[in-house]
ChimeraX commands (.cxc) that place a marker at each C-alpha (Angstrom):
marker #1 position 0.00,0.00,0.00 radius 0.5
marker #1 position 2.78,2.45,0.82 radius 0.5
marker #1 position 4.66,1.80,-2.43 radius 0.5
marker #1 position 1.42,2.25,-4.36 radius 0.5
marker #1 position 0.85,5.55,-2.54 radius 0.5
marker #1 position 4.35,6.73,-3.47 radius 0.5
marker #1 position 3.62,5.93,-7.12 radius 0.5
marker #1 position 0.33,7.83,-6.93 radius 0.5
marker #1 position 2.16,10.74,-5.33 radius 0.5
marker #1 position 4.64,10.80,-8.21 radius 0.5
marker #1 position 1.70,10.79,-10.64 radius 0.5
marker #1 position 0.79,14.27,-9.41 radius 0.5
marker #1 position 3.31,15.47,-12.03 radius 0.5
marker #1 position 0.53,14.57,-14.51 radius 0.5
marker #1 position -2.51,15.37,-12.34 radius 0.5
marker #1 position -5.08,15.01,-15.13 radius 0.5
marker #1 position -4.44,11.25,-15.17 radius 0.5
marker #1 position -5.07,10.75,-11.46 radius 0.5
marker #1 position -8.23,12.67,-10.65 radius 0.5
marker #1 position -10.21,9.50,-9.86 radius 0.5
marker #1 position -7.54,7.79,-7.79 radius 0.5
marker #1 position -8.40,9.56,-4.50 radius 0.5
marker #1 position -12.05,8.65,-5.05 radius 0.5
marker #1 position -11.23,4.96,-5.60 radius 0.5
marker #1 position -8.93,4.89,-2.57 radius 0.5
marker #1 position -11.50,6.57,-0.33 radius 0.5
marker #1 position -14.36,4.33,-1.50 radius 0.5
marker #1 position -12.28,1.21,-0.75 radius 0.5
marker #1 position -10.85,2.51,2.53 radius 0.5
marker #1 position -7.19,2.45,1.45 radius 0.5
marker #1 position -6.13,5.16,3.87 radius 0.5
marker #1 position -2.46,4.10,4.13 radius 0.5
marker #1 position -2.12,4.49,0.40 radius 0.5
marker #1 position -3.77,7.91,0.50 radius 0.5
marker #1 position -1.45,9.07,3.29 radius 0.5
marker #1 position 1.60,7.79,1.41 radius 0.5
marker #1 position 0.48,9.64,-1.72 radius 0.5
marker #1 position -0.08,12.86,0.22 radius 0.5
marker #1 position 3.30,12.53,1.95 radius 0.5
marker #1 position 5.03,11.94,-1.40 radius 0.5
marker #1 position 3.46,15.06,-2.85 radius 0.5
marker #1 position 4.47,17.04,0.25 radius 0.5
marker #1 position 8.08,15.90,-0.14 radius 0.5
marker #1 position 8.06,16.86,-3.83 radius 0.5
marker #1 position 6.65,20.27,-2.93 radius 0.5
marker #1 position 9.25,20.95,-0.23 radius 0.5
marker #1 position 12.16,19.76,-2.38 radius 0.5
marker #1 position 11.16,21.83,-5.41 radius 0.5
marker #1 position 10.66,24.91,-3.25 radius 0.5
marker #1 position 14.05,24.38,-1.63 radius 0.5
marker #1 position 15.86,23.89,-4.95 radius 0.5
marker #1 position 13.99,26.26,-7.28 radius 0.5
marker #1 position 12.11,28.58,-4.93 radius 0.5
marker #1 position 8.44,29.08,-4.15 radius 0.5
marker #1 position 8.01,31.04,-7.38 radius 0.5
marker #1 position 8.13,27.73,-9.29 radius 0.5
marker #1 position 4.74,26.72,-7.90 radius 0.5
marker #1 position 3.38,30.25,-8.27 radius 0.5
marker #1 position 4.38,30.26,-11.93 radius 0.5
marker #1 position 2.83,26.84,-12.41 radius 0.5
marker #1 position -0.53,27.93,-11.00 radius 0.5
marker #1 position -0.60,31.46,-12.41 radius 0.5
marker #1 position 1.12,30.96,-15.78 radius 0.5
marker #1 position 1.36,27.32,-16.84 radius 0.5
marker #1 position -2.17,26.20,-15.95 radius 0.5
marker #1 position -3.93,29.14,-17.68 radius 0.5
marker #1 position -1.67,28.72,-20.71 radius 0.5
marker #1 position -2.45,25.01,-20.98 radius 0.5
marker #1 position -6.16,25.77,-20.66 radius 0.5
marker #1 position -5.88,28.34,-23.44 radius 0.5
marker #1 position -4.00,25.91,-25.67 radius 0.5
marker #1 position -6.61,23.22,-25.01 radius 0.5
marker #1 position -9.50,25.54,-25.88 radius 0.5
marker #1 position -8.03,27.59,-28.70 radius 0.5
marker #1 position -4.63,26.07,-29.43 radius 0.5
marker #1 position -2.80,24.18,-32.12 radius 0.5
marker #1 position -4.36,22.00,-34.80 radius 0.5
marker #1 position -2.11,19.11,-33.75 radius 0.5
marker #1 position -3.42,18.70,-30.20 radius 0.5
marker #1 position -7.01,17.58,-31.06 radius 0.5
marker #1 position -5.83,14.69,-33.23 radius 0.5
marker #1 position -3.64,13.36,-30.41 radius 0.5
marker #1 position -6.43,13.17,-27.82 radius 0.5
marker #1 position -9.14,10.47,-28.06 radius 0.5
marker #1 position -11.57,12.37,-25.82 radius 0.5
marker #1 position -15.11,13.59,-26.45 radius 0.5
marker #1 position -13.96,17.18,-26.00 radius 0.5
marker #1 position -11.27,16.87,-28.66 radius 0.5
marker #1 position -13.52,14.90,-31.03 radius 0.5
marker #1 position -15.83,17.91,-31.01 radius 0.5
marker #1 position -12.89,20.22,-31.63 radius 0.5
marker #1 position -11.76,18.05,-34.55 radius 0.5
marker #1 position -15.18,18.58,-36.13 radius 0.5
marker #1 position -14.86,22.34,-35.72 radius 0.5
marker #1 position -17.16,22.88,-32.73 radius 0.5
marker #1 position -16.37,25.41,-30.02 radius 0.5
marker #1 position -14.66,24.51,-26.78 radius 0.5
marker #1 position -17.95,25.12,-24.95 radius 0.5
marker #1 position -19.68,22.50,-27.11 radius 0.5
marker #1 position -16.74,20.20,-26.47 radius 0.5
marker #1 position -17.12,20.54,-22.71 radius 0.5
marker #1 position -20.86,19.83,-22.98 radius 0.5
marker #1 position -20.09,16.68,-25.00 radius 0.5
marker #1 position -17.43,15.64,-22.47 radius 0.5
marker #1 position -19.75,15.91,-19.46 radius 0.5
marker #1 position -21.69,12.61,-19.86 radius 0.5
marker #1 position -18.44,10.71,-20.40 radius 0.5
marker #1 position -16.96,12.21,-17.24 radius 0.5
marker #1 position -20.08,11.33,-15.26 radius 0.5
marker #1 position -19.92,7.79,-16.64 radius 0.5
marker #1 position -16.33,7.41,-15.45 radius 0.5
marker #1 position -17.09,8.75,-11.97 radius 0.5
marker #1 position -20.14,6.52,-11.62 radius 0.5
marker #1 position -18.19,3.45,-12.74 radius 0.5
marker #1 position -15.45,4.05,-10.16 radius 0.5
marker #1 position -17.92,4.69,-7.33 radius 0.5
marker #1 position -19.90,1.54,-8.15 radius 0.5
marker #1 position -16.80,-0.61,-8.57 radius 0.5
marker #1 position -15.02,0.41,-5.38 radius 0.5
marker #1 position -18.00,0.73,-3.07 radius 0.5
marker #1 position -17.49,-2.95,-2.23 radius 0.5
marker #1 position -14.83,-5.60,-2.67 radius 0.5
marker #1 position -14.90,-6.94,-6.24 radius 0.5
marker #1 position -12.53,-8.77,-8.58 radius 0.5
marker #1 position -9.19,-6.95,-8.09 radius 0.5
marker #1 position -7.98,-7.29,-11.69 radius 0.5
marker #1 position -11.18,-5.98,-13.24 radius 0.5
marker #1 position -11.43,-3.26,-10.58 radius 0.5
marker #1 position -7.96,-1.99,-11.41 radius 0.5
marker #1 position -8.88,-2.06,-15.10 radius 0.5
marker #1 position -11.99,0.01,-14.38 radius 0.5
marker #1 position -9.90,2.61,-12.55 radius 0.5
marker #1 position -7.37,2.88,-15.38 radius 0.5
marker #1 position -10.01,3.10,-18.10 radius 0.5
marker #1 position -12.15,5.57,-16.14 radius 0.5
marker #1 position -9.12,7.77,-15.46 radius 0.5
marker #1 position -8.74,8.25,-19.20 radius 0.5
marker #1 position -12.46,8.69,-19.91 radius 0.5
marker #1 position -13.10,11.30,-17.22 radius 0.5
marker #1 position -10.70,13.95,-18.53 radius 0.5
marker #1 position -10.91,16.06,-21.70 radius 0.5
marker #1 position -7.12,16.47,-21.64 radius 0.5
marker #1 position -5.34,13.18,-22.33 radius 0.5
marker #1 position -2.73,12.46,-24.99 radius 0.5
marker #1 position -2.46,9.22,-26.93 radius 0.5
marker #1 position 1.11,8.69,-25.72 radius 0.5
marker #1 position -0.24,8.50,-22.17 radius 0.5
marker #1 position -2.03,5.29,-23.18 radius 0.5
marker #1 position 1.07,3.10,-22.93 radius 0.5
marker #1 position -0.44,1.71,-19.69 radius 0.5
marker #1 position -3.13,-0.05,-21.73 radius 0.5
marker #1 position -0.53,-2.40,-23.17 radius 0.5
marker #1 position 0.02,-3.82,-19.68 radius 0.5
marker #1 position -3.69,-3.71,-18.91 radius 0.5
marker #1 position -4.79,-5.62,-22.00 radius 0.5
marker #1 position -2.07,-8.23,-21.47 radius 0.5
marker #1 position -3.21,-8.76,-17.89 radius 0.5
marker #1 position -6.82,-9.19,-19.10 radius 0.5
marker #1 position -5.99,-11.60,-21.93 radius 0.5
marker #1 position -7.69,-14.55,-20.19 radius 0.5
marker #1 position -10.91,-12.59,-19.57 radius 0.5
marker #1 position -10.97,-11.13,-23.09 radius 0.5
marker #1 position -10.60,-14.42,-24.93 radius 0.5
marker #1 position -13.99,-14.20,-26.71 radius 0.5
marker #1 position -13.92,-12.80,-30.24 radius 0.5
marker #1 position -15.90,-9.64,-29.48 radius 0.5
marker #1 position -13.82,-8.90,-26.40 radius 0.5
marker #1 position -10.59,-9.55,-28.30 radius 0.5
marker #1 position -11.68,-7.09,-31.00 radius 0.5
marker #1 position -12.51,-4.49,-28.37 radius 0.5
marker #1 position -9.11,-5.00,-26.76 radius 0.5
marker #1 position -7.48,-4.58,-30.17 radius 0.5
marker #1 position -9.35,-1.30,-30.70 radius 0.5
marker #1 position -8.08,-0.04,-27.35 radius 0.5
marker #1 position -4.52,-1.16,-28.01 radius 0.5
marker #1 position -4.38,0.53,-31.44 radius 0.5
marker #1 position -6.25,3.67,-30.34 radius 0.5
marker #1 position -3.10,5.82,-30.03 radius 0.5
marker #1 position -2.63,5.40,-33.79 radius 0.5
marker #1 position -6.24,5.33,-34.96 radius 0.5
marker #1 position -7.07,8.52,-33.08 radius 0.5
marker #1 position -4.45,10.33,-35.18 radius 0.5
marker #1 position -5.69,8.83,-38.45 radius 0.5
marker #1 position -9.30,9.74,-37.67 radius 0.5
marker #1 position -8.29,13.20,-36.46 radius 0.5
marker #1 position -6.35,13.98,-39.64 radius 0.5
marker #1 position -9.50,13.08,-41.62 radius 0.5
marker #1 position -11.67,15.16,-39.24 radius 0.5
marker #1 position -13.70,12.06,-38.38 radius 0.5
marker #1 position -14.97,11.65,-34.79 radius 0.5
marker #1 position -15.33,8.33,-33.06 radius 0.5
marker #1 position -12.08,7.69,-31.24 radius 0.5
marker #1 position -13.68,8.97,-28.02 radius 0.5
marker #1 position -16.14,6.06,-28.02 radius 0.5
marker #1 position -13.56,3.28,-27.71 radius 0.5
marker #1 position -12.48,3.74,-24.09 radius 0.5
marker #1 position -16.04,4.30,-22.78 radius 0.5
marker #1 position -17.08,1.07,-24.53 radius 0.5
marker #1 position -14.13,-0.70,-22.91 radius 0.5
marker #1 position -15.07,0.75,-19.52 radius 0.5
marker #1 position -18.69,-0.36,-19.84 radius 0.5
marker #1 position -17.58,-3.86,-20.81 radius 0.5
marker #1 position -15.40,-4.07,-17.71 radius 0.5
marker #1 position -18.26,-2.95,-15.47 radius 0.5
marker #1 position -20.57,-5.48,-17.12 radius 0.5
marker #1 position -18.05,-8.24,-16.45 radius 0.5
marker #1 position -17.94,-7.27,-12.78 radius 0.5
marker #1 position -21.74,-7.25,-12.64 radius 0.5
marker #1 position -21.95,-10.70,-14.27 radius 0.5
marker #1 position -19.38,-12.09,-11.83 radius 0.5
marker #1 position -21.40,-10.69,-8.95 radius 0.5
marker #1 position -24.63,-12.19,-10.26 radius 0.5
marker #1 position -23.02,-15.60,-10.70 radius 0.5
marker #1 position -21.59,-15.48,-7.19 radius 0.5
marker #1 position -25.04,-14.64,-5.80 radius 0.5
marker #1 position -26.56,-17.67,-7.55 radius 0.5
marker #1 position -23.87,-20.06,-6.31 radius 0.5
marker #1 position -24.91,-22.35,-3.42 radius 0.5
marker link #1:1,2 radius 0.2
marker link #1:2,3 radius 0.2
marker link #1:3,4 radius 0.2
marker link #1:4,5 radius 0.2
marker link #1:5,6 radius 0.2
marker link #1:6,7 radius 0.2
marker link #1:7,8 radius 0.2
marker link #1:8,9 radius 0.2
marker link #1:9,10 radius 0.2
marker link #1:10,11 radius 0.2
marker link #1:11,12 radius 0.2
marker link #1:12,13 radius 0.2
marker link #1:13,14 radius 0.2
marker link #1:14,15 radius 0.2
marker link #1:15,16 radius 0.2
marker link #1:16,17 radius 0.2
marker link #1:17,18 radius 0.2
marker link #1:18,19 radius 0.2
marker link #1:19,20 radius 0.2
marker link #1:20,21 radius 0.2
marker link #1:21,22 radius 0.2
marker link #1:22,23 radius 0.2
marker link #1:23,24 radius 0.2
marker link #1:24,25 radius 0.2
marker link #1:25,26 radius 0.2
marker link #1:26,27 radius 0.2
marker link #1:27,28 radius 0.2
marker link #1:28,29 radius 0.2
marker link #1:29,30 radius 0.2
marker link #1:30,31 radius 0.2
marker link #1:31,32 radius 0.2
marker link #1:32,33 radius 0.2
marker link #1:33,34 radius 0.2
marker link #1:34,35 radius 0.2
marker link #1:35,36 radius 0.2
marker link #1:36,37 radius 0.2
marker link #1:37,38 radius 0.2
marker link #1:38,39 radius 0.2
marker link #1:39,40 radius 0.2
marker link #1:40,41 radius 0.2
marker link #1:41,42 radius 0.2
marker link #1:42,43 radius 0.2
marker link #1:43,44 radius 0.2
marker link #1:44,45 radius 0.2
marker link #1:45,46 radius 0.2
marker link #1:46,47 radius 0.2
marker link #1:47,48 radius 0.2
marker link #1:48,49 radius 0.2
marker link #1:49,50 radius 0.2
marker link #1:50,51 radius 0.2
marker link #1:51,52 radius 0.2
marker link #1:52,53 radius 0.2
marker link #1:53,54 radius 0.2
marker link #1:54,55 radius 0.2
marker link #1:55,56 radius 0.2
marker link #1:56,57 radius 0.2
marker link #1:57,58 radius 0.2
marker link #1:58,59 radius 0.2
marker link #1:59,60 radius 0.2
marker link #1:60,61 radius 0.2
marker link #1:61,62 radius 0.2
marker link #1:62,63 radius 0.2
marker link #1:63,64 radius 0.2
marker link #1:64,65 radius 0.2
marker link #1:65,66 radius 0.2
marker link #1:66,67 radius 0.2
marker link #1:67,68 radius 0.2
marker link #1:68,69 radius 0.2
marker link #1:69,70 radius 0.2
marker link #1:70,71 radius 0.2
marker link #1:71,72 radius 0.2
marker link #1:72,73 radius 0.2
marker link #1:73,74 radius 0.2
marker link #1:74,75 radius 0.2
marker link #1:75,76 radius 0.2
marker link #1:76,77 radius 0.2
marker link #1:77,78 radius 0.2
marker link #1:78,79 radius 0.2
marker link #1:79,80 radius 0.2
marker link #1:80,81 radius 0.2
marker link #1:81,82 radius 0.2
marker link #1:82,83 radius 0.2
marker link #1:83,84 radius 0.2
marker link #1:84,85 radius 0.2
marker link #1:85,86 radius 0.2
marker link #1:86,87 radius 0.2
marker link #1:87,88 radius 0.2
marker link #1:88,89 radius 0.2
marker link #1:89,90 radius 0.2
marker link #1:90,91 radius 0.2
marker link #1:91,92 radius 0.2
marker link #1:92,93 radius 0.2
marker link #1:93,94 radius 0.2
marker link #1:94,95 radius 0.2
marker link #1:95,96 radius 0.2
marker link #1:96,97 radius 0.2
marker link #1:97,98 radius 0.2
marker link #1:98,99 radius 0.2
marker link #1:99,100 radius 0.2
marker link #1:100,101 radius 0.2
marker link #1:101,102 radius 0.2
marker link #1:102,103 radius 0.2
marker link #1:103,104 radius 0.2
marker link #1:104,105 radius 0.2
marker link #1:105,106 radius 0.2
marker link #1:106,107 radius 0.2
marker link #1:107,108 radius 0.2
marker link #1:108,109 radius 0.2
marker link #1:109,110 radius 0.2
marker link #1:110,111 radius 0.2
marker link #1:111,112 radius 0.2
marker link #1:112,113 radius 0.2
marker link #1:113,114 radius 0.2
marker link #1:114,115 radius 0.2
marker link #1:115,116 radius 0.2
marker link #1:116,117 radius 0.2
marker link #1:117,118 radius 0.2
marker link #1:118,119 radius 0.2
marker link #1:119,120 radius 0.2
marker link #1:120,121 radius 0.2
marker link #1:121,122 radius 0.2
marker link #1:122,123 radius 0.2
marker link #1:123,124 radius 0.2
marker link #1:124,125 radius 0.2
marker link #1:125,126 radius 0.2
marker link #1:126,127 radius 0.2
marker link #1:127,128 radius 0.2
marker link #1:128,129 radius 0.2
marker link #1:129,130 radius 0.2
marker link #1:130,131 radius 0.2
marker link #1:131,132 radius 0.2
marker link #1:132,133 radius 0.2
marker link #1:133,134 radius 0.2
marker link #1:134,135 radius 0.2
marker link #1:135,136 radius 0.2
marker link #1:136,137 radius 0.2
marker link #1:137,138 radius 0.2
marker link #1:138,139 radius 0.2
marker link #1:139,140 radius 0.2
marker link #1:140,141 radius 0.2
marker link #1:141,142 radius 0.2
marker link #1:142,143 radius 0.2
marker link #1:143,144 radius 0.2
marker link #1:144,145 radius 0.2
marker link #1:145,146 radius 0.2
marker link #1:146,147 radius 0.2
marker link #1:147,148 radius 0.2
marker link #1:148,149 radius 0.2
marker link #1:149,150 radius 0.2
marker link #1:150,151 radius 0.2
marker link #1:151,152 radius 0.2
marker link #1:152,153 radius 0.2
marker link #1:153,154 radius 0.2
marker link #1:154,155 radius 0.2
marker link #1:155,156 radius 0.2
marker link #1:156,157 radius 0.2
marker link #1:157,158 radius 0.2
marker link #1:158,159 radius 0.2
marker link #1:159,160 radius 0.2
marker link #1:160,161 radius 0.2
marker link #1:161,162 radius 0.2
marker link #1:162,163 radius 0.2
marker link #1:163,164 radius 0.2
marker link #1:164,165 radius 0.2
marker link #1:165,166 radius 0.2
marker link #1:166,167 radius 0.2
marker link #1:167,168 radius 0.2
marker link #1:168,169 radius 0.2
marker link #1:169,170 radius 0.2
marker link #1:170,171 radius 0.2
marker link #1:171,172 radius 0.2
marker link #1:172,173 radius 0.2
marker link #1:173,174 radius 0.2
marker link #1:174,175 radius 0.2
marker link #1:175,176 radius 0.2
marker link #1:176,177 radius 0.2
marker link #1:177,178 radius 0.2
marker link #1:178,179 radius 0.2
marker link #1:179,180 radius 0.2
marker link #1:180,181 radius 0.2
marker link #1:181,182 radius 0.2
marker link #1:182,183 radius 0.2
marker link #1:183,184 radius 0.2
marker link #1:184,185 radius 0.2
marker link #1:185,186 radius 0.2
marker link #1:186,187 radius 0.2
marker link #1:187,188 radius 0.2
marker link #1:188,189 radius 0.2
marker link #1:189,190 radius 0.2
marker link #1:190,191 radius 0.2
marker link #1:191,192 radius 0.2
marker link #1:192,193 radius 0.2
marker link #1:193,194 radius 0.2
marker link #1:194,195 radius 0.2
marker link #1:195,196 radius 0.2
marker link #1:196,197 radius 0.2
marker link #1:197,198 radius 0.2
marker link #1:198,199 radius 0.2
marker link #1:199,200 radius 0.2
marker link #1:200,201 radius 0.2
marker link #1:201,202 radius 0.2
marker link #1:202,203 radius 0.2
marker link #1:203,204 radius 0.2
marker link #1:204,205 radius 0.2
marker link #1:205,206 radius 0.2
marker link #1:206,207 radius 0.2
marker link #1:207,208 radius 0.2
marker link #1:208,209 radius 0.2
marker link #1:209,210 radius 0.2
marker link #1:210,211 radius 0.2
marker link #1:211,212 radius 0.2
marker link #1:212,213 radius 0.2
marker link #1:213,214 radius 0.2
marker link #1:214,215 radius 0.2
marker link #1:215,216 radius 0.2
marker link #1:216,217 radius 0.2
marker link #1:217,218 radius 0.2
view
C-alpha cells in the first residue's frame, strides 16, 4: 500500500491522469495508500521549493495552468488529433470549446459513476484496477495518446478474460487507439472517443456478471 501511494504521489506530475484515484482509494478505505500519496506530494513540494524557490509553484498555478487551458480551448491543430476524448472529437469537427465541454460531461459522469460503483465494495481486483485505469482516461478532456502506454500492460493482464472474439476485437481497438485517433483526427472524423467508454462499460458489465453468478452459487 505504501509503495502504491508513493507511485500515486509521483503521478501528481501529470494530475489530469489521477483525478479519480483519490475517489477509488477513499471508496475502498485504502487510507495508508492515500497518506503515502499525500506525503510523497508534500516531499516533492518541499524539495522543489528548496531547490527552485516558491516562485516555481506560483508560476505553475498562475502561468502554466492558464496557458495550458488556453491551448486546449483555442490552441494548435495538432493537439485535437492526439487526444481520443469527447472534448477533442468535437474540436476536430470544428465545434467550439464550450460545445466540447458539454459533450465531455456525460463521459466524465460515466467514469465517476463506474469508479464509485466498482469500489464501493470488494470486487474482482484485476477488473477493478482495469476500471480505474479506463475511467481515469475517460473522465478527462485532456489526455494524450502517448499516455495510453499503460493499456498495453492492462490488455495483457486481461488476456484470459478477453478471450472471446468480441472482447478480443474491443481489446485490439483499445490497443491501437493511439494510432487510430491520429488517423481519424487527420480526416476530421470523430469516433475515437467512443472506444475507451465502450471498454469501460464492458469491464463494469463483467464485474456485474461475476457478482450475479456469485449470488446464484450455493
